[in-house]
LUMTITOR-335780 format. One record per residue (C-alpha): residue in one letter; x negated, y negated, z. Coordinates in steps of 0.02 Angstrom, whole numbers, plus 50000, padded with zeros to 5 digits. Each point is the difference from the previous one (the first is absolute). Layout:
REM LUMTITOR-335780
aXYZ/...
//
This chain:
REM LUMTITOR-335780
m500005000050000/k499314983049954/a499564989250148/p500964983650009/t499084983749981/m499684991850167/t500624982249982/p500684989450141/p501874996749992/p500474983049930/a500584986550116/p501864995949997/n500464987249869/r500174982350060/p501704992049972/s500164988749850/a500424981550010/g501765002649932/i501415010350070/p499475018450001/f501605006849923/s499125016749971/a500385003950182/l501874999349959/s499815013249866/r499205011550128/i501364997450131/a501445001449875/p500055019349995/h500244999950188/l501544989049981/w500825012749884/p499355016250077/k500165016249904/g501035013750077/e500844988650128/p501734995349934/m500544992350165/l498584987549996/r500404995849818/l501814997550050/r499434987850133/v499044990049868/v501544998949888/a501114995350148/a498784986550055/l500004992249825/l501915000149993/l500114992050171/l498724987049946/a501044995549847/a501604998950102/a499174989150132/k499354987849869/a501694999249912/a500834995550166/n498654987150033/v500284991449832/l501894999050031/v499834992050173/p499724981949941/i501455001349876/a501225005650135/y499354986450115/a500204986549867/r501785005149959/a500444999750185/v499304982350015/d501014994249848/a501565008250070/l499784990750164/a500054983249909/p501714991650018/q501095004649853/s501845004450018/g501005010750119/a499345003450173/g500315018749980/a498825001349852/v498664990050090/i500055012450145/a500305016749913/v498814999449854/p498434993950096/v500275013250134/a499965013849869/l498484992549916/l499104997550164/v500365017850053/g499365005849831/y498464989250022/g499685007850170/l500255017649933/l498794996849856/r498664993950121/v500275015250111/m499925011549850/a498394992049935/s499165002050170/a500705017350041/l499615007249828/g498234993350013/e499735008150170/l500795016249941/r498844999849849/n498484998450114/a500625014250109/v500295011449850/f498304996349922/a499015001050164/k499775018949987/v499364998849820/q498764986550048/a499405009050156/r499815016449905/a498984991549863/g498834992150128/r499815016450093/r499605010249844/v498734987649932/a499144999050170/l499975019050008/d499265001049824/v498614987950049/f499705008950166/r499855016949912/h498874992749867/l498844992450132/h499825017250078/a499635007149827/l498594987649968/s498215005150032/m498994997150156/r498974987649899/f501514988649980/h500425000150186/m498194997050049/d499994984549889/r501674992850057/a500564993250168/t501475009650075/g500744984350079/g500034991449831/l500815015049915/s501395000750130/r500374981549972/v500095002549811/i501305013850022/e500954990250132/r500114984449892/g500405010249845/v501505008650081/r500604983450068/g499764992549826/i501175013149927/a501414995050118/t499684981449974/s499905000949810/l501555010849980/n501044989350117/f499564983549919/l499885005749820/l501555011049989/f501134990650119/n499414982049993/i499054995049844/i500955009249864/p501754997250077/t499604981550027/i499484997949818/v501625008449944/e501024989050117/i499144984349935/l500445004649821/f501815003350047/v500124983350090/a499224990849851/v501295007849883/i501434995250119/l499404981950018/w499774998349811/w501705007549963/m500984990550135/f499144983049992/a498574995349884/a498335005949936/s499144986550103/f500455008950162/a499315016749940/l498444992249924/t499644989950158/m500165015550107/l498935010649883/g498704986249987/t499894998850189/i499795018750016/i498695000949862/a499004985950083/y500195008750168/v499425016949933/a498554992549901/f499394990150151/t500175015550110/l499035011349881/i498584987749969/f499804995050181/t500185017750066/n498695006749879/w498824986450058/r500245003650185/l499995019049984/r498104999750018/f500224994850182/r501215014350032/r498805012349920/q498584992850105/m501095002050154/n500325018449958/q498165003449970/t499454992150163/d501405008850092/e499425016849930/e498204995950044/a500454995350179/n501075015550022/t498625011249933/k498744992750120/a501205001750146/v500405018349962/d498165004249971/s499484991750162/l501355008450104/l499645017149925/n498184997650049/y500434993750174/e498655010450085/t498644994049883/v500504981950031/k499855003250188/y498345009249985/f499184984849922/g500984986850096/n500594992449836/e501754994550053/a499574981849966/h499255004649832/e501585009549949/s501104985850061/r498964987749899/r500155010649841/y501875001750024/d500204981450036/e499034995649843/s501235010049896/m501484992650094/t499294982449973/r499995003049813/y501775006950016/e500524984450097/s499324988549865/a500875009849861/y501635000550101/v500004981050029/k499724996849814/s501385012349955/e501264992250118/t499554981949953/t500215003249814/l501635009150038/n500674984250083/m499494989949847/l500915012549888/n501584999150104/a499994981049996/g499824999849810/q501425012549979/a501154990050113/t499624984149900/i500425008149833/m501645007050068/a500494983250077/v499704990949835/g501045012849902/l501414999350127/t500044980949994/i500094999549809/t501415012849999/m501004990350130/l499794984049898/l500695009149847/a501475006550103/g500324982650073/r500094992749824/g501225013849951/i501144995750144/a499904981649957/d500555002849820/g501335012750053/s499245015149914/m499665008650167/s500965002150160/i499384999550179/g500115018950001/d498875000649847/l498684989550089/v500145011550150/m499815015149887/v498434993249915/n499264995250167/t500435017050073/y499195009049854/l498404990250019/i499925002350189/q500455018349978/l498555002049878/y498834989850109/q499785014050127/p499535013749877/l498934987549904/n499134995350161/i499735018550031/l499445001849820/g498364991150036/f499705010350155/a500575015749910/y498804997149856/r498554998150121/e500515015550096/i500305010249841/k498324995249929/q499125004050162/g501015016050020/l499565005749825/t498174995650030/d500015010350160/m500865014249907/e498714999049862/q498585001450126/m500855015350075/f500305007949830/a498174996449957/l499565012850134/l501025012849902/d498954995849847/v498375004750087/p499585017049926/a499655014550117/e498175004549982/v500355018050053/r501615007049929/d500715016849953/a499685005749822/l501535002349890/d499725018950005/a499515000650184/t500505015850091/p500205003850186/l498515007950086/a500115019049996/l499135002350165/g499125016650021/a498625004350122/g499434981950007/e498334998449911/i499244982749976/r498744997049862/f499074984449942/e499195001949828/d498694986949953/v501084986350075/r499544982049963/f500864984750069/g499744981550034/y501154987050075/r499294988149870/p499405004549825/d498284992950035/r499735009450163/e500135018950003/i500285007450173/l500035018749962/k498755006449872/g500455017449945/i500605008550159/s500395018649990/f500535011850139/t501325013050042/v500955002950163/p500635018050001/p501745003350071/g500074998850189/r498194994050014/l499294983950072/l498854988549901/a499174985350087/i499364984649908/v498714989450091/g498834986149952/p499564981950034/t501284986149991/g500454995649821/a499495016849929/g501785003249936/k500665012050133/s501734992250022/t500144997249813/i500055018949977/s501525001550113/r500874985849908/l499735008549833/l500695016450065/f501534991150070/r500084990649834/f499964982450066/y498874997649848/d499675010149843/v498255005849955/t499084991449858/g499105016049955/g500115018550039/r501485008750083/v500765002950171/l500955016450009/v501145008150128/d500265018649968/g499314997349826/q501214985849957/d499334982849953/v500794987850123/r500304987449860/g501235012149921/l500985002350161/t501394989650074/q499304989150138/h501395004950120/s499685018749987/l498114997650017/r500124988850152/a501315011250081/a498685013750005/i498664989150080/g499914994350181/v498854985750050/v499354995150171/p499104983549971/q498734991150107/d501084984550022/t501695006850053/v501374987249975/l501675003450082/f501684992249963/n500724988050128/d501265013050058/t500115014350122/i498765014350022/r501365011949939/y500234989949839/n498134999449968/i499785018750020/a501585003749900/y499304989349859/g499035015549947/r501655008249955/p501524988750017/g501505009950059/a499015011850110/s500875005750159/d499484994350174/a499365017550036/e498884999749845/i499354982650047/e499595005550177/n499175015949938/a498884989849885/a499594988650146/r499505015050107/l498855006549864/a499214982749988/q499794999750189/v501054984250019/h501625007050072/d499454999450183/f499444982049982/v501654995149921/m501025008350136/r499084989850132/l500624983949920/p501594992450075/d500925000549832/g499185016049936/y500165002149813/a501074984249993/t498484989450049/r499674986449873/v498184999149944/g499944981649950/e499344991749843/r498795012049914/g500065010950157/l499074987350108/k500845006450160/l499095016649984/s498155003650021/g498945005849853/g500085018150058/e501884999450028/k500294992749828/q498895013249922/r500965013950086/v501654992849937/a499244999849824/i499475018150019/a501755004850060/r500724991049850/t498895010149884/i500405016350090/l501864996549975/k499694997149814/d499195017349993/p498904996849847/r499005013549910/l498544988249970/l499284989150137/i498894984549994/l499174994150160/d499264983149955/e498824994950142/a501435004950115/t498984998750162/s498614987649961/a500844985950097/l500265010250159/d498935002950154/t499095016650019/r501225008050122/t501534994749903/e499155005649840/q499745017450072/d501845001250048/i500564993849829/q498795011949913/a500805014750090/a501704994449936/l499314997549824/r499255017549998/d501735007050037/v500754989449861/a498675005149873/r500155018650035/n500545009349841/r500074983749903/t498824994149863/t499164985450086/l498934985549941/v499114990950142/i499234982849975/a498854997450149/h498764987850072/r499595009550159/l499125015849945/s500435008850163/t501785001649935/v499545010149845/v498785013150063/e501315013649979/a500424995349820/d499895013749869/e499004988049891/i499314982550024/i499684988049857/v498824985450028/l500374984949889/q498744986649961/e500324985749879/g501495008949922/a499135016549965/i499815016450095/a498284999750081/e500165016350099/r501255013750033/g500115015350109/t500455005650176/h499454990450153/g498635012450040/a499355000649822/l499954980949986/i499094998350166/a498745013049943/a499754990749835/g499384984650096/g500754987849876/l501214985450012/y501275009450105/a498675005750124/d499384982250015/m501774993650032/w500265013850129/r498384995650090/r500414981550009/q501785003050062/s499395012850127/e498704987850066/a501274986150012/m501215011450092/a498645006250118/a499484982150037/a501804995050035/e500235014950117/a498374996350090/a500514982050025/a501695005650067/r499175012150123/a498784986550058/q501434987950028/a500975013150097/a498495003850109/a499734981550033/d501814998150052/l499825014450125/e498404993050077/m500654982350018/p500494997150184/r501804995450022/q500234982250058/r501264998550139/p500554984550092/n499344997950180/a501185007450125/a500094998950190/p499455015850095/p501425010950054/s500694996250171/p499785013050135/g501435011550031/p501114998450151/
//
């Protein structure tokens, strides 16, 4: 199988200066979902309710005007009383209908809108999990979460304003223009349309100019949030170095930039609102002057003036919202486009079109002339070849940067090799489905990260849906059950962010229990005890030996004392195999492994000697007691 070209994934596209309507085309299928007739029915019902609400809204000023004319003194007291009452009741009913139908429309469409947002967010979330480790190492998690959050919010905002404000308002304006032209004169319709065109043009031009400040505000907000999340996740490191003030200063610098962008955004918004209000006031004044002249020459009644005035005031609110809606739609579509840009990032490692599930047999692992580099100009592994027979244990040791952990990542297929092959039971991992491959592999890493949930949840993560009895049995095998039962809340104890409430050994035992519950055929122990003290390491090693029994195991180790029982040991140096053999054979060879063993043994002996000397000194040191009065004689 041809090795894929190792190229870094492209960065998400930046939004264009105009309105990114492409985002609408990507959300449209979710508004008319396949195979869900009830949701489609809701869309149709919402559109019908929208049309009915706008029709009622257009008729309101006409009913009001006729009621005003009917109230003018004419003839017969009965007519003056009866006719206006009917018109006023009709006016009231039309207003109630317009409002009620609009609210009912929102209620009917709410499920469609929420479902669309949920599905898009789920698609992005799944895609982020499908992207390679390289992508996540290059991106800040806090920033990604904000992109998704704003994108989902942008869907709701854009749909609300576009479908139920902008388009209906434009339709209503056209209806009103036709009514004014037909009932009075072209001057009324042209004045109203001219006012609206000036209003819209001013809004678009000014909003496009000020959008840079909103975009700046978003960028600085994302930057500040990323720094805050990163700092809080590394709480211990901040404390170790006493850098609270440094972190506060970095965060405040980002918030200062956010403050500046926010002030500019709000100030220009006030200027925009003032300009819009001025244009509307001028248009309203001109229309009222035309209506006043019509009354003076007898071509219009008082009710007609009221109707024209009511139409303009009735349109003023949606027009006022139109400016705000345009800004929100443009920002919402920009946020959606940034979220959809994540979906456009190609997965570096993906299943082949003809990928098949792993046909797991005895569990043999084989690397054949494997080459790999995280960058094209820097090769990490240079032709690595080895075989781990079924049920055997292979240890990989070597200095830092030799490529030990890279081997485990290639087996787990976080990355694909650039040369050679990695095989499991004779099957090239690039031709297998990732899910089936990873289901067969259990990993106990050096840096165990737990979810901010209970101990039971973290152990059950190895096999969601496992029973309490299975969880507790895995905990016993990992030698963590007794510790958990001594806790006040037992398995319901919450472990805190990244498991910070547990010690390193406790976290490692939970990780081992999680792997035991998964019950994998292949096992990777990636420096699983290098961060632990000697006594804890010995306890964990006993648990790991039980886990590795009868499983094909790959051990990545720094402490050589943990691999002396391995069936074979491979010594890596600068990406190539320098030595291989059993512990005894490598010691006898007197090469790199023997040198590493000697240095580690000397360091361990020196540490133990220092500990014994300190203990002896503590025993010889006279205890200092405060002076006390001699005991008084007895009676």
